N, C-alpha and C positions, 0 to 999 in steps of 0.2 A: 189502658183499657184491659178490663177484665177478660181473662181467657174464656172460651166458650168450649164446654166440654161435651161431647156427644155421649149418651148413653141408652143401653137398650131398656124401655121402661120408665117410668115415671118418679117424682118425687117420692120419696119414702121406701123405695126399691133398695136392694142390695147395691146395683150399680151406682145408685145416688150415695150411698154410705160411703163407697169408696172413692167417687170423685170429691166429696168433701174432705174425706182423711188424707187424700193424696194432694190436692191441690188447694185446700181451705175451705171454709164454710162460705166465703163470699162467691165461690165459683157459680158461674152462668152456666145452665145446664141446657142443653139440646135433646129433648126427650124423642126418643126413635121407637117404632113400632116394633123393627126387626133389627137383627143384627146387619143385615144387608143394608138398611137406611143409615146405620152407625158409620159403616164404612164410607157411604157416599158423601155423608155430611162433612167428612174429613177432605175427601177429594175433592167436592166442590167449593170448599174453603168457607162453608157455613159455619163449620166448627173448627178449632185450633186443633184440638187433640180428641181423643176418644179413651172409653176405658170399655173394655170387653173382657168376659168372663171365658176362661179356656178350659178351667178343668176342676173337677169337684173330688174331693177325698173319698166321697161314697159314690156318686154316679159315674164317676169316671171323666174322660176327655169329651169335650164337645168338639167332635170331629169336623162339622161344617165350618167351625170358627178358623181352624186352621187353613183350610182352602179359601175362606175368605180373605185372610191376612196375606197369604202367599199369591192370590190372584190381584190383589189390589195394589201391591207394593209399597203399601205403608209400613213404616219402622217401629219396631217394638222398641221403647225408649225407656221402661220401667216395668217393675210388676208390684202388685199387693196381694197378699193374703188375708183373707177376710174369715173370722170365725163366725158362722153363720147358726144365729139363734132363732128358732122358729116358735113363735109367740100364737096362742090363740086369742082373738080379739072380737070385740063387739061394740054395738052401742052401748053406752051406759045402763046401769040399773038391769042388767041380766046376768042370770047364770048360766051355767054349761047347761042345766036341765032344760032351760028355755030355748036352748040353740038346736034348730031340726036340720040345718044343714051347713057345711062348711066348704068355702070355696077358695081355692087357690092352684098354682101352678102344680100339674102332675108329679113333678119330682119332688115338692115340697109334700104333697100329701102322701107320697112313697114313704118318705123318712119319716113320718110322723104316723104311721099306721098303726104301730102298737099302741101308741096312748089312745087312739080312737075306739081299739077292741074293747076299750071298757066303757064305751058309750054307743051301745047298738043302735039306739035312736036317731043317731047324728047320721044324715047322708053326705057322702064326700062327693063333691063336684067339681071338676076340672075347669080350670080358666087360664088366661095366657099368662098373668102374671100375678106375684104376691101382693104388689102394692096396689095394683088396680080394683082387686076385689075391696080393700080396705076403702079406697076412696068411694067406690060405688055405694057401699054400705053408710058412709057419711051422707053423700049427695042425697041418696034417696032414702035415709033415714029406715034402712031395711032391718026390723026387728027379727029375731030368729035365724039370722044369717050369719056365720061368723067368718073371720079370714085367717089364714097361716100366713104371717109374714114378720118382719124384722120390728125391733122397737122403735124404730124412726117412723114406720108406717103408723103405730098408735099414736105417736105423739102430734104427726102431722095432721092426721084425720080425725084426731080427737076421739078416739077408741077406747074402750076399756081392755086391759089385758086380762083375761080369765084365766089363762094357765100359762107360764112361762118355761121356754126350754122343754117343749113337747118333742122334739127330734129325737129319734131312738138311740142313735149314736153321737154321743155328746161332743167328740172331737171331729167336728165337721167344717172343714176348712174348704173355701172356694180360692182358686188363684186367677186372679185378673191381670191382664197387661195392659199398659198404657201404649196408644198408638199415635203416631205423629206423621204427618205427610212429607215432611222435610228430614233429611237425613241429618240428625244432629251431630255436632263434633264430638268426636268421642274423647273422654278424658280417661285416659289409660291409667291414671293413678287410682282411681276409683271403680273403673268397671270390671266386675270380676264375672260375668254370666253374660253367655252368649245363645242364641237360637239359631238354628240353621236348618237347612232343608236340602236334601240331595237325593239323586237316583243313582243306581248302580247298573252294570252290565250284567250279562248272565255268567259270569266267570265264578265257579264254585268257590265259595269261602269268602267272597268280596266283603259280606258286611263283618265277617269276622275280622279281617284286615283291617277295614276302617276302625273298627272298635279299638284294636290293638293300636294302632296311630295314636288314639285319643290317649289312650292310657301311657303311652311312651312319652307323650308330649306334656304328662303331669295335668291333664285333663280329667275332672270327675263328671261323669255321664249320669245327669239327674232325672232325664226323661227321654224316652224314644218310642215315637208312636208313627206306625206306619199307616199309609192311607193309598187306597187305590188309585191308580193312574187310568181315569176315566177311557182315555183315546186307546190304550193298550190293555188288553186283559191279561189280568194276574201280574201286573207288573206295578210295583209299588215306590212312592215317593216316602222318605224316612225323614221326619221331623225330629230331630235332637236338641236337648238343652245341656250345656255343660258350663260348669263352673270352674275357676281359675284362681291361683294366687298372683300369678304375673300375667300381664298383658301378652307378653313376649311369646310365652308358651302358646297361647291361643291363635297369635299371629303364625308362628311356625306350623302348627296344626293345620290353620286353615290354607297355607300354600300347599301342603301335601293334599290336603282332601282335594282341593281344585284341580290337581290331576289324578287323582284316583277315583273319582267320581263324575258324574253327569249331571247336568242341571245343577251345580252346587250353587246355594245361595243362603246369603246372610239376612236374617230377618231381622237380627237387632243384636245391639251389644249394649249392656247396661248393668246397672249396679243389682245384686240379688236383693230380693225383698225380703 
């Protein structure tokens, strides 16, 4: 039986690209409107696994997704870094001069703002997703309307790419994580990265002490993200990613951090993307 993978968005979206790259082209997609629906799809066993964007090299972290993963108790079992290529596309036999409006996700529009400064006649309009606009243009045969999306959307919805790579910063990457409802057995020979979450008491210097422990255990901290604990004003949860050469180093750090922190939780142990 083919695995069903939940994604936010539709065919042609960047989540679709990641699902195909990670699981293979014959993957069965469960298209979800929101990230909350993505989580629910795995929890109720509609989908076997999920793909979820967690951070972008330009726009930064998607903070609500950290909370969704934490609250759901889903496990991070892998990660994938995707180069984001924004292309301007429209129905065939049109030029950029024919385009009056370009619709896309607000972050996509922001990342391509410099390109559109050259074309003051084009109005930029926000939509919920990059691929959704491409699909709507094809279904409704909308002339004079362009979409900003990846190359897969142009191919799927039979649109012509009028301009390739129109994003301002060319080194534009998004980190996606793979989520699983069942805690998979960890292969200690290949696992070299972990995502953890913890809180600290009010002891001065407690965060610095924790970071020293990670360093002493030969763990390399690649990400630290603080998120407010809603129930307690001015208290924060810390989401941390670490990489390591040997699993035993992480095991040692884990035992120490369980003692030093409060609400310590391993969100996932996996192979670095």
